[in-house]
C-alpha angles and dihedrals in degrees: 000000000000124000135228101237127197122161132178136212127177123220136201128212096270092055097052098085093054092045091051093049092049096047094045093041093239094146122097097214132025130202088209103092090193090076114097105196090194087068096046089096086073092061114105142184125239085185120011126210108215095194138029117299092245093052090047090052092050089050091051091050091052097044097044101032091239118182112231139135106211111215134149088262097052119105100223103173142023124212124206118203105203122187146112128213130303094252092055094056093044089052099049096042134217102305095047090046088057090048091050093056093042089052090050090050091052090050093055093045089058101034112115088352091287100152128218093259091070092057105099099186141355112191125175115209114209095164097083131070093267124035113240141169124235105202115183119191141166111244100231120177132181116237140166114256108238093217103041101022089227124133114259134184113232138181100236119153093180091053093046090054095037114152134045092256096048094112091046090054089050091054092046095049095043092050091049093048095047095047092045086058093057105266113136101220139133124239115271115255114274117248136161091204119105110236109232126210118231090251093053093045090053090049097052093044093047086235101164096047093047092047091051093049094049093047091050093052100046110140116226119217117252130212107215144123091209106120095202091053091049091050091048093052091047088056090051091049091052091049091048092048091050090053089052091051092053093048093045091049091054092047092048091055093046096047092048090051 
């Protein structure tokens, strides 16, 4: 049986450019070998963002008087990855696949009273092994201003996902909505763990910087009978191995967390 899958990741200002380029296929090369650029012409937008995500957010703040202090620590957008498995999409065919993603889009627009205007982008990728929807939105909540007592609209990711069971509720509501619209799927597996994108995982594990350092310091084998040179390289190998141990220890702790 196939599952109704919806996963969330939160993004800060410095991650928005990379997220935009990935979703809109603006990059020249991709480390993800699952992407077939010859099929990227089949990707389509349910809602298109005509500027960068950051510019679109600034425009929303201005037009809707949203309260937000944009810093490098602020989660400005959430991204839902919505999909099922390959067999499900092959079974229902092209038109029903389009209806599935449109139905998912409608769900997000109404979930927690968000509103379609706060959806920045909804891009369906058909150029990977399994079709999926990248839906990027600004988590806007309505609150009472402590000083004036008036209702204000605020970008507040922590408030939008308030409560330990917030992701469970998302799964429950999405499953109910999808099945009520005629899609024969099972509920996605419950989990309290935030699903990280590859880009975000690389960021929190300092992947690119570590990879660069290790590549730069690779030790080439030597062919020599000179004892002093052999001893010197052994010392370099020990130093290099110790550096690897430190980096791997940090990564192990981060990944487990």
